C-alpha positions as CSV (number, residue, x, y, z in Angstrom):
1,M,-34.5,-16.7,23.6
2,T,-34.8,-20.5,23.4
3,S,-32.0,-22.9,24.1
4,A,-31.8,-23.7,20.4
5,D,-31.4,-20.0,19.6
6,A,-28.6,-19.7,22.3
7,T,-26.8,-22.7,20.8
8,T,-27.0,-21.3,17.3
9,R,-25.7,-17.9,18.5
10,A,-22.8,-19.7,20.4
11,R,-21.9,-21.7,17.3
12,S,-22.0,-18.7,15.1
13,R,-19.8,-16.8,17.6
14,L,-17.2,-19.6,17.6
15,R,-17.1,-19.8,13.8
16,R,-16.5,-16.0,13.7
17,V,-13.7,-16.2,16.2
18,A,-12.1,-19.2,14.5
19,R,-12.2,-17.4,11.1
20,A,-10.7,-14.3,12.6
21,L,-7.9,-16.2,14.3
22,A,-7.1,-18.1,11.1
23,Y,-6.9,-14.8,9.1
24,G,-4.8,-13.2,11.9
25,L,-2.4,-16.1,12.0
26,V,-1.8,-16.0,8.3
27,V,-1.0,-12.3,8.4
28,A,1.2,-12.7,11.5
29,L,3.2,-15.4,9.8
30,V,3.7,-13.2,6.7
31,V,4.7,-10.1,8.6
32,T,6.9,-12.1,11.0
33,A,8.7,-13.7,8.0
34,L,9.4,-10.3,6.6
35,A,10.6,-9.0,9.9
36,F,12.9,-12.0,10.3
37,L,14.5,-11.2,6.9
38,V,15.0,-7.7,8.1
39,R,16.4,-8.6,11.5
40,T,18.8,-11.2,10.0
41,Q,20.0,-8.7,7.3
42,F,19.0,-10.9,4.4
43,D,21.3,-9.5,1.7
44,P,19.0,-9.5,-1.3
45,L,16.3,-7.7,0.6
46,I,18.6,-5.2,2.3
47,S,20.5,-4.5,-1.0
48,A,17.2,-3.9,-2.8
49,D,16.0,-1.6,0.0
50,K,19.1,0.5,0.0
51,A,19.2,0.8,-3.8
52,A,15.6,1.9,-3.9
53,I,16.2,4.6,-1.2
54,R,19.2,5.9,-3.1
55,S,17.2,6.2,-6.4
56,A,14.1,7.6,-4.8
57,T,15.9,10.3,-2.8
58,D,17.9,11.3,-5.8
59,I,14.7,12.0,-7.7
60,T,13.3,13.9,-4.8
61,R,16.4,16.1,-4.4
62,G,16.2,16.9,-8.2
63,H,12.6,18.1,-8.0
64,P,12.0,20.7,-5.2
65,D,8.3,20.9,-6.0
66,L,8.0,17.2,-5.6
67,R,9.7,17.4,-2.2
68,R,7.3,20.1,-1.0
69,L,4.3,18.0,-2.1
70,L,5.7,15.0,-0.3
71,L,6.2,16.9,2.9
72,V,2.6,18.2,2.7
73,W,1.3,14.6,2.2
74,Q,3.5,13.5,5.1
75,Q,1.5,15.8,7.4
76,F,-1.8,15.0,5.8
77,S,-1.2,11.2,6.2
78,S,-0.1,11.3,9.8
79,P,-1.9,8.7,11.9
80,T,-3.4,11.4,14.3
81,Y,-5.0,13.3,11.4
82,L,-6.3,10.1,9.7
83,Y,-7.8,8.8,12.9
84,V,-9.5,12.1,13.8
85,V,-11.2,12.0,10.4
86,A,-12.0,8.3,10.6
87,T,-13.4,8.8,14.1
88,L,-15.7,11.5,12.8
89,V,-16.9,9.1,10.2
90,C,-17.6,6.5,12.9
91,L,-19.7,9.1,14.8
92,W,-21.6,9.9,11.7
93,V,-22.4,6.3,11.0
94,W,-23.5,5.8,14.6
95,R,-25.7,8.9,14.9
96,R,-27.1,9.2,11.4
97,Q,-27.0,5.6,10.1
98,H,-27.8,4.0,13.4
99,L,-25.2,1.3,12.8
100,T,-24.0,1.1,16.3
101,T,-22.0,-2.1,16.3
102,R,-20.5,-1.3,13.0
103,A,-19.2,2.0,14.2
104,L,-17.9,0.5,17.4
105,W,-16.2,-2.3,15.4
106,A,-14.5,0.3,13.2
107,F,-13.3,2.5,16.0
108,V,-11.9,-0.4,18.1
109,T,-10.2,-1.9,15.1
110,M,-8.4,1.3,14.2
111,M,-7.2,1.9,17.8
112,V,-5.9,-1.6,18.2
113,G,-4.2,-1.4,14.8
114,W,-2.6,2.0,15.7
115,N,-1.1,0.5,18.9
116,L,-0.1,-2.8,17.3
117,A,1.9,-1.0,14.5
118,L,3.7,1.0,17.2
119,D,4.5,-2.1,19.3
120,L,6.0,-3.9,16.3
121,K,8.4,-1.0,15.8
122,Y,9.8,-1.5,19.2
123,L,9.9,-5.3,18.7
124,V,11.9,-5.2,15.4
125,Q,13.9,-2.1,16.2
126,R,15.1,-1.5,12.6
127,A,17.0,1.8,12.1
128,R,15.8,4.4,9.7
129,P,17.5,4.6,6.2
130,I,20.8,6.4,6.3
131,V,21.0,8.9,3.5
132,S,24.1,11.0,2.8
133,D,22.1,14.0,1.8
134,P,18.7,13.5,3.5
135,V,15.6,15.2,2.2
136,S,13.6,14.6,5.4
137,H,13.9,13.2,8.9
138,A,11.6,11.1,11.1
139,P,12.0,9.9,14.6
140,G,11.7,6.3,15.9
141,Y,12.2,3.0,14.3
142,S,11.6,2.0,10.7
143,F,9.8,-1.3,10.5
144,P,6.9,-1.4,9.8
145,S,6.1,2.1,8.4
146,G,3.6,3.6,10.8
147,H,2.2,6.0,8.1
148,A,1.7,3.1,5.7
149,A,0.2,0.8,8.3
150,N,-2.2,3.4,9.7
151,A,-3.2,4.7,6.3
152,T,-4.1,1.2,5.3
153,I,-5.9,0.5,8.5
154,A,-7.9,3.8,8.4
155,A,-8.7,3.6,4.6
156,T,-9.8,-0.1,4.7
157,T,-11.8,0.3,7.8
158,V,-13.7,3.4,6.6
159,V,-14.5,1.7,3.3
160,L,-15.9,-1.4,5.1
161,L,-17.7,0.9,7.6
162,L,-19.5,2.8,4.9
163,W,-20.1,-0.2,2.6
164,P,-23.8,-0.7,3.6
165,S,-24.4,3.0,2.8
166,L,-22.8,2.9,-0.6
167,H,-25.8,1.5,-2.5
168,R,-24.5,2.1,-6.1
169,G,-21.8,0.0,-7.7
170,A,-20.0,3.1,-9.1
171,V,-19.9,4.7,-5.6
172,R,-18.4,1.5,-4.1
173,V,-15.7,1.4,-6.9
174,A,-14.9,5.0,-6.3
175,A,-14.6,4.5,-2.5
176,V,-12.2,1.6,-3.1
177,A,-10.2,3.6,-5.6
178,V,-9.8,6.6,-3.3
179,A,-8.7,4.3,-0.4
180,T,-6.2,2.6,-2.7
181,V,-4.8,6.0,-3.9
182,V,-4.4,7.2,-0.3
183,V,-2.5,4.1,0.7
184,L,-0.3,4.1,-2.5
185,L,0.6,7.8,-2.1
186,T,1.5,7.3,1.5
187,C,3.8,4.4,0.7
188,L,5.5,6.3,-2.1
189,D,5.8,9.4,0.2
190,R,7.7,7.5,2.8
191,V,10.2,6.0,0.4
192,F,10.8,9.1,-1.7
193,L,11.4,11.2,1.4
194,G,13.9,8.5,2.4
195,V,12.5,7.8,5.9
196,H,11.4,4.2,5.2
197,F,12.6,1.3,3.1
198,P,10.2,-0.3,0.6
199,S,10.1,-3.4,2.9
200,D,8.9,-1.2,5.7
201,V,5.9,0.2,3.8
202,T,5.1,-3.3,2.4
203,A,5.0,-4.7,5.9
204,G,2.7,-1.8,6.9
205,V,0.3,-2.5,4.1
206,L,0.2,-6.2,4.8
207,L,-0.3,-5.5,8.5
208,G,-3.1,-3.0,7.9
209,V,-5.0,-5.1,5.4
210,G,-4.6,-8.3,7.4
211,L,-5.6,-6.8,10.7
212,V,-8.7,-5.2,9.4
213,G,-9.6,-8.2,7.3
214,A,-9.3,-10.5,10.3
215,S,-11.2,-8.1,12.5
216,Y,-14.0,-7.8,10.0
217,V,-14.3,-11.6,9.6
218,G,-14.8,-11.8,13.3
219,Y,-17.3,-8.9,13.4
220,I,-19.6,-10.1,10.6
221,D,-23.1,-10.9,12.0
222,W,-22.2,-9.7,15.5
223,K,-25.3,-8.0,16.7
224,P,-25.6,-8.0,20.5
225,P,-29.2,-7.3,21.6
226,S,-27.9,-4.6,24.0
227,L,-26.5,-2.6,21.1
228,D,-28.5,-3.4,18.0
229,P,-31.8,-4.7,19.3
230,E,-33.9,-6.6,16.7
231,P,-37.1,-4.8,15.8
232,A,-40.1,-6.1,17.7
233,P,-42.4,-8.3,15.7
234,T,-45.4,-6.5,14.2
235,T,-48.9,-7.6,14.7
236,P,-51.3,-8.2,11.8
237,K,-53.0,-4.8,12.5
238,E,-49.6,-3.0,12.4
239,R,-48.7,-4.5,9.1
240,T,-51.9,-3.2,7.4
């Protein structure tokens, strides 16, 4: 590698890092602002949250079949299950598609996101919704919603991970649609079971999309020679 190549690589790396930091800063500011409103008990937000929980849990109590479906989805959308499935996808992309750095990026991003969402819960320490006749229970703190954040992180990461393998436009649209439905159902599940406020799931989605987006911006064009070696140049004889 010549000095010019090394300089170009260094500049490209700096641009990637700068873009990633800028995206991450924007997301951090938005989530922090929402957390600040929660911590300071901003009345319009708190009132809207409580009213939504009352209405949602009333609907769930009036429809036993809906409650059973919500409880099933709660188990299906648990972070552990989602990340087991997503990790298997990473392994498939690594072994069958030979996209080593892409699979590594996806796995590291998901693990960092999982831990970051948990750390934020302990930082904000918002209590779970108090419902007079609860339809479900969940341990721990409420903000942000771990289910919503991790569903968003896993779904967004898997779509970006598989994107090069989705060659047809219709397949790409379907992948985005499925990921969107998974995230939306998870958010509704948490609110209609009365275990998270709407602002909790909103923060979870913002955190998930923002984290993966910032990580992906920093990842683009990252191809370390030790992981994704460039193919050796062919000779004129080999090209014939």
